[in-house]
C-alpha positions as CSV (number, residue, x, y, z in Angstrom):
1,M,88.4,86.6,124.5
2,D,92.3,86.7,124.2
3,D,93.4,90.2,125.1
4,K,97.1,89.4,124.5
5,P,98.5,91.4,121.6
6,H,99.4,89.2,118.6
7,R,103.0,89.4,117.4
8,A,102.0,91.1,114.2
9,E,100.0,93.7,116.0
10,S,102.8,94.5,118.5
11,A,105.3,95.7,116.0
12,W,105.0,98.9,114.0
13,P,104.3,97.5,110.5
14,I,106.6,99.8,108.6
15,V,109.8,99.1,110.6
16,G,108.7,95.8,112.2
17,I,109.5,92.3,111.3
18,K,110.8,92.2,107.7
19,D,113.3,90.0,105.9
20,H,115.0,92.6,103.6
21,E,117.1,89.9,101.9
22,A,114.1,87.8,100.8
23,P,113.1,88.0,97.1
24,S,109.7,89.4,96.2
25,V,107.1,87.0,94.9
26,F,105.7,89.8,92.7
27,R,108.4,91.0,90.3
28,P,108.5,94.0,87.9
29,E,109.5,91.7,85.1
30,A,106.2,89.7,85.5
31,L,104.0,92.8,85.4
32,L,105.9,94.1,82.3
33,R,105.5,90.8,80.6
34,E,101.7,90.8,81.1
35,A,101.3,94.5,80.2
36,R,103.3,93.8,77.0
37,R,101.1,90.9,76.1
38,Q,97.9,92.7,76.8
39,R,98.9,95.9,74.9
40,Q,100.7,94.0,72.1
41,L,103.9,95.9,72.6
42,P,107.2,95.0,71.2
43,L,110.1,93.9,73.4
44,V,112.3,97.0,73.1
45,A,114.7,98.1,75.8
46,V,114.4,101.6,77.3
47,P,117.4,103.9,77.0
48,E,120.3,103.1,79.3
49,I,119.9,106.5,81.0
50,C,116.4,107.4,82.3
51,V,115.0,110.3,84.2
52,L,112.2,110.8,86.7
53,D,110.5,114.2,86.2
54,P,107.9,114.2,89.1
55,D,106.5,117.7,88.2
56,G,106.2,116.8,84.5
57,D,107.6,120.2,83.4
58,V,110.4,118.6,81.3
59,V,107.9,116.2,79.6
60,R,105.5,119.1,78.8
61,H,108.4,121.1,77.4
62,L,109.5,118.1,75.2
63,K,105.9,117.7,73.9
64,R,105.6,121.5,73.3
65,T,108.8,121.7,71.3
66,G,108.4,118.3,69.6
67,T,111.8,117.1,70.8
68,G,110.5,113.9,72.5
69,R,108.9,110.8,71.1
70,V,106.9,108.1,72.8
71,H,108.9,105.1,73.4
72,D,107.3,102.1,71.7
73,G,108.3,99.4,74.1
74,W,107.6,100.9,77.5
75,A,105.0,98.6,79.1
76,C,104.2,100.4,82.3
77,Y,100.5,100.5,83.1
78,H,100.6,103.9,84.8
79,T,103.1,106.1,82.8
80,E,104.4,107.1,79.4
81,L,108.1,107.2,78.6
82,L,109.4,109.8,76.2
83,A,112.7,109.4,74.5
84,L,115.0,112.3,73.5
85,N,118.4,112.8,72.1
86,L,120.4,114.8,74.8
87,D,123.4,116.7,73.3
88,G,126.6,114.8,74.0
89,I,124.8,112.0,75.8
90,G,122.6,110.2,73.2
91,E,119.2,108.9,73.8
92,V,117.6,109.4,77.2
93,G,114.2,108.3,78.5
94,I,112.0,110.4,80.7
95,V,108.9,109.6,82.8
96,G,106.8,112.5,84.0
97,C,104.5,112.9,87.0
98,A,105.7,109.9,89.1
99,V,105.2,111.8,92.3
100,G,106.0,110.4,95.8
101,A,108.1,107.6,97.1
102,P,105.9,104.6,96.3
103,F,105.2,105.7,92.7
104,A,108.8,106.7,92.0
105,V,110.2,103.4,93.2
106,L,107.5,101.4,91.3
107,V,108.6,103.1,88.1
108,A,112.3,102.8,89.0
109,E,112.0,99.0,89.5
110,Q,110.3,98.7,86.1
111,L,112.8,100.9,84.3
112,F,115.8,98.8,85.5
113,A,113.9,95.7,84.5
114,S,113.5,97.2,81.0
115,G,117.1,98.0,80.3
116,C,117.8,101.2,82.2
117,R,121.4,101.4,83.7
118,L,121.4,104.8,85.3
119,L,118.3,106.6,86.8
120,V,118.4,110.3,87.5
121,S,115.6,111.9,89.5
122,V,115.1,115.7,89.5
123,T,112.3,116.7,91.8
124,S,110.9,120.1,92.8
125,A,111.6,120.9,96.5
126,G,110.8,123.4,99.2
127,Q,113.5,125.3,100.9
128,I,114.2,124.3,104.6
129,N,117.6,125.9,105.3
130,P,118.0,129.0,103.2
131,I,121.4,128.9,101.4
132,G,120.6,131.3,98.6
133,P,117.9,132.7,96.3
134,T,115.8,130.1,94.5
135,P,115.8,128.4,92.1
136,Y,118.9,126.2,92.6
137,F,119.7,122.5,92.6
138,V,120.8,120.3,95.4
139,L,122.7,117.1,94.7
140,I,121.2,114.9,97.4
141,D,123.7,112.8,99.3
142,R,121.3,111.6,102.0
143,A,117.6,111.9,102.7
144,L,115.6,111.9,105.9
145,R,113.3,108.8,105.9
146,D,110.0,110.3,106.7
147,E,108.1,108.0,104.2
148,G,107.2,104.4,104.1
149,T,108.7,102.8,101.0
150,S,112.3,102.9,102.1
151,Y,111.6,100.6,105.0
152,H,110.6,97.8,102.7
153,Y,114.2,97.9,101.2
154,L,116.4,98.7,104.2
155,P,116.3,98.3,107.9
156,G,115.3,101.5,109.9
157,S,117.6,104.5,110.1
158,I,117.3,108.2,110.2
159,F,118.7,108.8,106.7
160,A,119.0,106.9,103.5
161,E,122.4,107.5,102.1
162,A,123.3,107.7,98.5
163,P,125.1,104.4,98.2
164,D,127.8,105.2,95.6
165,A,130.0,108.0,96.9
166,P,132.5,108.0,94.1
167,L,129.6,108.3,91.5
168,L,128.2,111.3,93.5
169,A,131.6,112.9,93.6
170,R,132.0,112.7,89.8
171,V,128.4,114.0,89.3
172,E,129.1,116.9,91.7
173,Q,132.2,117.8,89.7
174,A,130.4,117.8,86.5
175,G,127.4,119.7,87.9
176,R,129.4,122.5,89.4
177,A,131.0,123.1,86.0
178,L,127.6,124.0,84.4
179,P,127.3,127.6,83.4
180,G,124.5,129.6,84.9
181,I,123.3,126.9,87.2
182,T,123.8,126.9,91.0
183,L,124.4,123.4,92.4
184,H,124.8,122.6,96.1
185,R,125.3,119.2,97.7
186,G,123.6,118.1,100.9
187,A,120.6,116.3,102.7
188,T,116.9,116.6,102.1
189,W,113.8,115.6,104.0
190,T,111.6,113.0,102.2
191,T,108.0,113.0,103.2
192,D,104.8,111.3,102.0
193,A,102.6,114.0,103.4
194,P,103.4,117.5,102.0
195,Y,100.4,119.1,103.7
196,R,101.6,117.9,107.1
197,E,104.8,119.9,107.0
198,T,104.1,121.4,110.4
199,E,106.3,124.0,112.2
200,A,107.6,121.2,114.5
201,A,108.4,118.9,111.6
202,I,110.1,121.6,109.6
203,S,112.1,122.5,112.7
204,R,113.2,118.9,113.3
205,A,114.3,118.6,109.7
206,R,116.2,121.8,109.9
207,D,117.9,120.7,113.1
208,L,119.0,117.5,111.3
209,G,120.7,119.6,108.6
210,T,118.4,119.1,105.7
211,L,118.4,121.8,103.0
212,A,115.0,121.1,101.3
213,V,111.9,118.9,101.5
214,E,110.9,116.6,98.7
215,M,108.9,113.3,98.3
216,E,111.1,110.6,96.6
217,A,114.8,110.6,97.4
218,A,114.9,108.4,100.6
219,A,113.0,105.6,98.9
220,L,115.0,105.8,95.6
221,Y,118.3,105.7,97.6
222,A,117.1,102.8,99.7
223,F,116.1,100.9,96.6
224,S,119.5,101.8,95.0
225,A,121.4,100.5,98.1
226,A,119.3,97.3,98.2
227,S,119.5,96.5,94.5
228,G,122.9,97.8,93.5
229,R,121.2,100.0,90.8
230,P,122.8,103.4,90.3
231,I,120.5,106.3,91.1
232,V,121.3,110.0,91.5
233,C,118.8,112.4,93.0
234,F,118.6,116.1,92.6
235,A,116.2,118.6,94.4
236,H,115.3,121.6,92.3
237,V,114.6,124.0,95.1
238,T,112.0,126.4,93.7
239,N,109.9,127.5,96.7
240,A,109.6,128.2,100.4
241,M,106.4,126.2,100.7
242,A,104.3,129.0,99.3
243,Q,104.7,131.2,102.3
244,T,104.7,134.2,99.9
245,E,103.1,135.0,96.6
246,G,105.2,134.5,93.5
247,D,106.7,131.2,94.8
248,F,107.4,128.0,92.7
249,E,109.2,129.8,89.8
250,K,111.7,127.6,88.1
251,G,113.0,130.0,85.5
252,E,113.1,129.8,81.7
253,A,110.9,127.1,80.2
254,D,109.7,126.1,83.7
255,G,113.2,124.9,84.4
256,A,113.2,122.3,81.8
257,E,116.5,123.3,80.1
258,A,118.3,123.6,83.4
259,T,117.0,120.2,84.4
260,L,118.2,118.6,81.2
261,A,121.6,120.2,81.7
262,V,121.9,118.7,85.2
263,V,120.8,115.3,83.8
264,A,123.5,115.5,81.2
265,A,126.1,116.4,83.9
266,A,124.9,113.3,85.9
267,A,125.3,111.1,82.8
268,R,128.8,112.4,82.2
269,G,129.7,111.7,85.8
270,W,128.4,108.2,85.6
271,R,130.1,107.4,82.3
272,K,133.4,108.9,83.5
């Protein structure tokens, strides 16, 4: 029996031997083509500005108020795309409940393959470094890579940086002008395992300067950097990881109106 480790077994699979420049055999366009055929969907582009709403609060608000409609051409097997008219912006698409790095990037790839030109993610987040009373928003400029998806798009590093600094600066300027909304800018910690947020892990993330913990931004920014697709990520800091009762409050309409205002600011910054 050969006890020598094989090369594939001697490298950590997530950050081991990868050719990040090589094209994928399995493409989102191919999956969408087959889904469209099977479900007999028309070939209709999604809105140029799309939103990821991992908590689903905005989607539920749109359904309750009758202000969103199901997009006829969205061919994703796993999600529904609502379209709404956002004041001053025009039609925007929104996908709810795509929680976690793998799911978020799967949907992001498919949205850009379907006509999206800007993707905005607004995810609920837990406070790591207290900078004020919750809820507030953080415009994420870098995210600690404590998940797996980002390593399939970029070589290993501690943080995934938002790749378009001028875009982020314009979005920040537009966001800080919003009345009644508190916006900070800084780093977050992206994890795949929210129920493994141990004291040691939280302390390390705090020492690295992260403001909040969430589950998508590092992977979305890695995909953005690798693909050249513009993505802006916000953390809606709503809780302190349920350490006290009465946590996870987002404000009026479960934070939906504030989230849509932040999305509109991102859209204005992108178009500017």
